[in-house]
N, C-alpha and C positions, 0 to 999 in steps of 0.2 A: 606819220600816217594816222588819220582819224579812225576811231573805232566805228564799226558799223552798228547802227541801231538795231536792237532786237525787236521783232514784231511782238507787241503786247496784245494779248487776246483778252477781250472783255469778259468772256465767260468760259465755261468748260465746254469741251467738244462732245461730252457724253449726253446722249438724248435719253436713254433708258438703261437701267441695270436689272439683271435678274438676281436679286440678292439671295433667293432661296436655293439657287443652283448649287453652290458649294456646300450647303447644308444637306441637301438631298442626294448629291452625287459625288463620286470620286472623279474629278476632271483629270483625264490622262493627257490630253493634247488640246491646244487651242488653234483655231484656223480663222483667218480674216477672210470674209466673203463679201461680195457686193449683193445688192438687192435690186430687183426689177420693180420699180415703183411708178405709179401714175402721178400726174402733176399735182392733184389735190393732196396726195399723201406727202409729197415733199414739203408743201406749204404747211401742212399740219405738223410735220416733224420740226420745222423751223420754230414753231411755237412750243415744241416739247410735248405734244399730245400723243404719247405712245406708251404702251404697256406690253412688256414681253415676259411677264412673270409666269404665265401658263403656256408659253410657246415651246415648240419642239420642231425638229427638222426630220422630214422623212424623204426617202429615196424611191423614185419611181421612174421607170423607162429611161435610165441613164441620166437622170436629172435630180437635183435636190430642191425641195420646196419647204417653205416656212409656214407652219400652221399654228393657230392659236394666238398669234400676235395681234394686238388691237391698235389701230391708228384711228383716232377719233377725228372725223371731219370737222372743219371749221364752220362756224355759223354762216360766214360769208360765202360758203362754197356755192358753185354754180348749180342751178336747179335742173339743168338738162343733163347733168351727169349723176348717175346713181352711185353713191359712195357706199361701198360695203366695208365697214371698219375691220371685219375679221376675215377678209378674203385670203385665200392661199396665195403666197407670193413666191415667185421663182428666185432661187439663189444663183448667183453667178460665180462659177468655179471653173478651173481648168480641168481638162479631161483626166490628167494624171491625178489631180487632187480628188476628183470624183471616184476614180477607180480605187484609190487608197481608202476612201471612206466606205465604199461598198464592201471591200474586203474586210475591214475592221468591224463593220456592223454585222455582216453575215457570219464571219468566222468566229470572232471573239465575243459576240453577244453584247457589244457596246451599243450605246444610244447617242444620238446627237441632240444637244440642247443649245438654246440661245443664251449667251452670257451677257452680252452688252450690245447696245446700238449707239453709234457715234458718228460724228462728222470727220472725214479725212479729206482735207482741203474742201472741195465743193461737192464731194461724193458722200453718200450715206453708206457706211460699212457696218457689218455685224460681225462680232466675234462669236463663233460657235465652238462648243467643246465636245470632244469625244469622251464620253463619260460612262461610268458604270454605277448603278444605283447602290445606295448605302442601306445596310440593315440597321435595325434599331440600336444594337449594341455598338455599331460603328459610330453612330451619332452621339451616343453617351460617352464613348472614349474621346471624341473630339471636344465635347463640352467640358469634360474633366481636364483635358490638356489646356484648353483656353483659360479655364479658371486658375490652373496652376501657373500659367505664364503671367496672368494678371497679378496674382498674389506675389510671385517672385519679383515682378517689377516694383511692386509696392515696398517689399522688404528691402530691395536694393536701394530704392530711393530714400527710404527712411534711414538706412545705415550710412549713407553718404553725407547726411546732415551733420 
């Protein structure tokens, strides 16, 4: 029996990352959500023209919305469509997931942040995190721990030679 060929992908599926999120917040839980996008936004995302560094999720009227994300329109975009790069976008979630998020944000004082934007098959998905903000001393502890892990790896590498 012949082996099946695995599909090789030319590039990464990741469109944009929020690198500051883990530095600024304790991420408790991650949820994959869909986005309601317009046609020009999908074309721009195929070119990788997105920024989610300053974005966050807010809940209103039983729905979740993404604010602060920027999708830059292409130069070839149609002139009869007004492209707003920073418009508020609706997130697609199940009712049970929305109820869970409402409870955690209202009761536990958590916040919702965008972690990454990526392709899943032919759909654009976003990973959002249920997070709590870090204090300055927490950031210092994390930096100290990262430095120690790096030094430990160097020591182990040199001792194995």
